[in-house]
C-alpha positions in Angstrom: -13.8 -21.6 -13.4 -13.8 -19.6 -16.7 -13.0 -15.9 -16.3 -15.9 -13.6 -16.9 -15.7 -10.2 -18.5 -17.0 -7.2 -16.6 -20.8 -6.7 -17.1 -22.0 -3.2 -17.8 -24.0 -1.8 -14.9 -24.5 1.6 -13.4 -21.4 1.0 -11.2 -19.2 0.3 -14.3 -16.8 3.2 -14.7 -16.7 5.0 -18.1 -14.6 3.5 -20.9 -11.0 4.3 -21.3 -10.3 7.2 -23.6 -9.4 6.0 -27.2 -6.6 7.0 -29.4 -9.2 8.7 -31.6 -10.4 10.8 -28.7 -6.9 11.8 -27.7 -6.2 12.9 -31.3 -9.3 14.9 -31.5 -8.6 16.6 -28.1 -5.0 17.4 -29.2 -6.2 18.5 -32.7 -3.8 16.2 -34.4 -4.0 12.9 -36.4 -4.2 9.5 -34.8 -0.9 8.7 -36.5 0.7 11.7 -34.8 -0.5 10.5 -31.4 0.8 7.0 -32.2 4.2 8.4 -33.2 4.4 10.4 -30.0 3.6 7.4 -27.8 5.9 5.1 -29.7 8.6 7.7 -29.9 9.0 7.1 -33.6 8.9 9.4 -36.7 9.3 13.1 -36.8 7.1 15.1 -34.5 7.9 18.7 -33.3 8.6 19.3 -29.7 5.6 21.6 -29.4 3.2 19.0 -30.9 4.7 16.2 -28.7 4.2 18.3 -25.6 0.6 19.1 -26.5 -0.2 15.4 -27.2 1.5 14.2 -23.9 -0.4 16.9 -22.0 -3.7 15.6 -23.4 -2.7 12.0 -22.6 -2.0 12.9 -19.0 -5.2 15.0 -18.7 -7.4 12.2 -20.1 -5.6 9.3 -18.3 -5.1 7.6 -21.6 -3.2 4.2 -21.7 -2.3 2.7 -25.1 -3.5 -0.8 -25.8 -0.7 -3.2 -26.4 -3.1 -6.2 -27.1 -2.9 -6.5 -30.8 -5.4 -7.4 -33.6 -8.6 -9.1 -32.8 -7.8 -9.2 -29.1 -7.6 -5.4 -28.9 -10.9 -5.0 -27.2 -10.6 -8.1 -25.0 -9.5 -8.3 -21.4 -7.2 -11.1 -20.2 -7.4 -13.6 -17.3 -4.7 -11.5 -15.5 -5.2 -9.5 -12.4 -2.5 -6.8 -12.0 -1.3 -6.4 -8.4 1.1 -3.6 -7.3 2.7 -3.6 -3.8 5.4 -1.3 -2.4 7.8 -4.1 -1.4 8.5 -7.8 -1.1 11.2 -7.3 1.5 8.5 -6.7 4.0 6.8 -9.9 5.1 3.5 -8.0 5.4 3.2 -7.8 1.7 4.3 -11.4 1.0 1.3 -12.5 3.2 -1.0 -10.1 1.4 0.0 -11.5 -1.9 -0.5 -15.0 -0.6 -4.1 -14.1 0.1 -4.5 -12.7 -3.4 -3.0 -15.7 -5.2 -4.7 -18.2 -2.9 -8.1 -16.9 -3.9 -7.4 -16.3 -7.6 -6.1 -19.9 -7.9 -9.7 -21.1 -7.5 -11.1 -18.8 -10.1 -9.1 -19.1 -13.4 -7.5 -15.7 -12.9 -3.7 -15.2 -12.4 -1.9 -12.4 -10.6 0.8 -10.3 -12.2 2.9 -8.6 -9.6 4.6 -5.1 -9.7 6.8 -3.5 -7.0 6.6 0.3 -6.6 9.4 0.7 -3.9 7.1 3.2 -2.2 7.6 5.6 -5.1 4.6 7.4 -6.6 6.3 7.9 -10.0 7.2 4.2 -10.2 3.6 3.2 -9.2 2.3 5.4 -12.1 4.7 3.7 -14.6 3.6 0.3 -13.4 -0.1 1.2 -13.6 0.3 2.5 -17.1 2.3 -0.5 -18.2 0.1 -3.1 -16.7 -3.2 -1.6 -17.9 -1.8 -1.4 -21.5 -2.0 -5.2 -21.5 -5.7 -5.0 -20.6 -5.9 -7.0 -17.3 -9.4 -7.9 -16.0 -8.7 -6.1 -12.7 -6.2 -4.1 -10.7 -5.2 -4.3 -7.0 -2.9 -1.6 -5.7 -1.6 -1.0 -2.3 -2.5 2.1 -0.2 -4.5 5.2 -1.2 -1.9 7.9 -2.0 -1.3 8.1 -5.7 -0.3 10.8 -8.2 -3.2 12.7 -9.7 -2.4 11.0 -13.1 -2.4 7.5 -11.6 -5.7 8.1 -9.9 -7.2 9.4 -13.1 -5.9 6.4 -15.1 -7.3 4.0 -12.6 -10.7 5.8 -12.5 -10.9 5.5 -16.3 -9.7 1.9 -16.5 -13.2 0.4 -16.9 -12.1 -2.6 -14.8 -12.6 -3.3 -11.0 -9.9 -1.5 -9.0 -9.2 -2.3 -5.4 -6.9 -0.1 -3.1 -5.8 -2.3 -0.2 -4.2 -1.9 3.2 -6.1 1.4 3.9 -9.7 2.6 3.7 -11.4 5.8 2.7 -14.9 6.9 2.1 -13.9 7.9 -1.4 -11.9 5.1 -3.1 -11.2 5.0 -6.8 -13.5 2.0 -6.9 -13.1 -0.4 -3.9 -10.9 -0.4 -0.8 -9.9 -3.1 1.7 -7.8 -2.4 4.8 -7.6 -0.9 8.2 -7.6 2.5 10.0 -3.9 3.1 10.5 -4.5 6.1 12.7 -6.6 3.9 15.0 -3.8 1.3 15.0 -1.2 3.8 16.1 -3.6 5.1 18.8 -4.2 1.6 20.0 -0.5 1.1 20.8 -0.2 4.6 22.4 -3.2 3.8 24.7 -1.5 0.5 25.7 1.7 2.3 26.5 -0.2 4.8 28.6 -2.2 2.2 30.4 1.0 0.3 31.3 2.4 3.4 32.9 5.0 4.5 30.3 5.5 8.2 30.0 8.9 8.9 28.3 8.2 7.5 24.9 10.3 7.5 21.7 9.9 6.5 18.1 12.2 4.8 15.5 10.6 5.0 12.0 10.5 6.2 8.5 9.7 9.6 7.1 6.6 10.2 5.1 7.8 8.0 2.2 6.1 5.1 4.1 2.7 6.8 4.2 0.8 4.1 6.1 3.5 4.1 8.8 3.2 7.9 8.9 -0.5 7.6 9.6 0.1 5.2 12.4 2.6 7.6 14.0 0.1 10.4 13.6 -2.5 8.4 15.5 0.1 7.4 18.1 1.3 10.9 18.7 -2.3 12.3 18.8 -3.3 9.7 21.4 -0.4 10.7 23.6 -1.3 14.3 23.4 -4.8 13.6 24.6 -3.1 12.4 27.8 -0.8 15.4 28.1 2.2 13.4 26.8 4.4 13.7 23.7 6.9 11.7 21.8 10.1 12.8 23.5 12.6 11.4 21.0 12.4 10.4 17.4 14.8 8.9 14.9 13.5 8.7 11.3 15.1 7.2 8.1 14.3 8.0 4.5 13.4 4.4 3.8 11.1 1.8 5.4 12.7 0.5 8.6 14.3 -3.0 8.3 15.5 -5.2 11.1 19.0 -3.8 10.8 17.8 -0.2 10.9 15.6 -1.0 13.8 18.6 -2.3 15.7 20.8 0.6 14.8 18.0 3.1 15.3 17.1 2.2 18.9 20.8 2.2 19.8 21.2 5.7 18.5 17.8 6.8 20.0 18.7 5.5 23.5 22.1 7.1 23.2 20.5 10.5 22.6 17.5 10.0 24.9 18.7 7.7 27.7 15.7 8.5 29.8 13.1 6.9 27.5 11.1 4.0 29.0 9.3 2.9 25.8 9.9 2.9 22.0 7.4 2.5 19.2 8.3 1.0 15.9 6.4 1.2 12.5 6.5 -2.5 11.9 7.3 -5.8 13.7 10.5 -6.4 11.7 12.0 -3.1 12.9 10.8 -3.8 16.5 12.5 -7.2 16.4 15.7 -5.4 15.4 15.3 -3.1 18.4 14.6 -6.1 20.7 17.8 -7.8 19.4 19.9 -4.7 20.3 18.4 -4.5 23.9 19.0 -8.2 24.5 22.6 -7.9 23.3 23.3 -4.7 25.2 21.9 -6.2 28.4 18.9 -3.7 28.5 16.1 -5.3 30.4 12.8 -5.6 28.5 10.4 -4.3 29.5 11.5 -3.1 32.9 14.1 -0.7 31.4 12.6 -0.1 28.0 9.3 -1.3 26.5 8.9 -2.0 22.8 5.8 -2.0 20.6 5.4 -2.9 16.9 2.8 -3.3 14.2 1.4 -6.1 12.0 1.4 -9.2 14.2 4.1 -11.3 12.4 4.5 -14.8 13.7 8.3 -14.3 14.1 7.6 -11.6 16.7 5.6 -14.0 18.8 8.5 -16.6 18.6 11.1 -14.3 20.0 12.7 -15.0 23.4 10.6 -12.1 24.6 7.3 -12.1 22.6 6.7 -8.8 20.9 3.8 -6.5 21.8 2.1 -5.5 18.6 -1.1 -4.7 16.7 -2.2 -7.6 14.6 -3.9 -7.1 11.2 -5.2 -9.9 9.0 -2.8 -9.5 6.1 -3.8 -12.7 4.3 -7.5 -11.6 4.7 -6.7 -8.2 3.1 -5.3 -9.9 0.0 -8.0 -12.6 -0.1 -10.9 -10.1 0.2 -9.3 -7.8 -2.4 -9.1 -10.6 -4.9 -12.7 -11.8 -4.1 -14.0 -8.3 -4.7 -12.4 -8.2 -8.2 -13.8 -11.6 -9.1 -17.3 -10.8 -7.7 -17.4 -7.6 -9.6 -16.4 -9.3 -12.8 -19.3 -11.7 -12.2 -21.8 -9.0 -12.0 -22.0 -8.8 -8.2 -21.9 -5.6 -6.2 -19.5 -5.8 -3.3 -19.2 -3.0 -0.7 -17.0 -0.2 -1.8 -15.4 0.2 1.7 -14.2 -2.9 3.5 -12.6 -2.7 6.9 -10.6 -5.5 8.5 -10.3 -5.9 12.2 -7.1 -5.1 14.2 -6.2 -6.3 17.7 -3.6 -5.5 20.3 -1.4 -8.5 21.1 0.2 -8.0 24.5 3.6 -9.7 24.6 6.5 -9.6 26.9 8.0 -6.4 25.6 5.5 -4.1 27.5 
């Protein structure tokens, strides 16, 4: 299928600011703006600061597509995810590329490492090559990143979360609801002394799940009695170390919640090696529904989300929009509690 350029409709966002508009707003020549952006030639610090302030304020991205191609978009779809070390995002990307392979478009991948400033750099860099669409993980961006995406004049999909006010489109789940779903299960199973091994607010979707989890406990008069948080997303190794440290500090805990299945599997490995009976001594709950969790000697209790579906639907929205269709701006995927042997 031949890629189709975005058709102008009422839903089409306004055009990206031009070099000429930036120069006019900064009250300098286009050559001066070009020199500032290319970091060439002699420009005073005061003028440079003024130009860069206008660039940020307008969300301007220089066009690196040269000559007669300068106004054309490519057959590339830019995709930015926070990590490839987490199997969740490899499955999401599989959904994206699986769909795009049938359409004539190709994905170009960027990794933000859960850093807003790196995400902003990637968005600027990728948009400078004029892709036909942009898919970016999660909803929390710097103000400049959001402005750049809003002015991009291409379909933009934020995935893995949903909001009533996306930049353009969003596909994902309610993470607060996902956390509450696991808390409710712990409560229903009779667990009352509950702990958490997770990441600080750097992993923002995990933070939302923990917020929902803690709020659901409070509704039942309970609280998270012990926490251990890292300054990075929790891996299997950190999950294993984390539950050991948590249970050392809070030996009375009867259940532990993890931000993802990989970390929960690490916690399960520690308990199996330490002779801690699961779930009679300690229950374990995770998130995402990875197949490996269901293949463990004690299958993991988790909340399953259709990661492949998230990627596939995100890609489909981009292509549908490019073909003049009008997808829903907010797209919610289902989640489901999977009761394994760890609770």
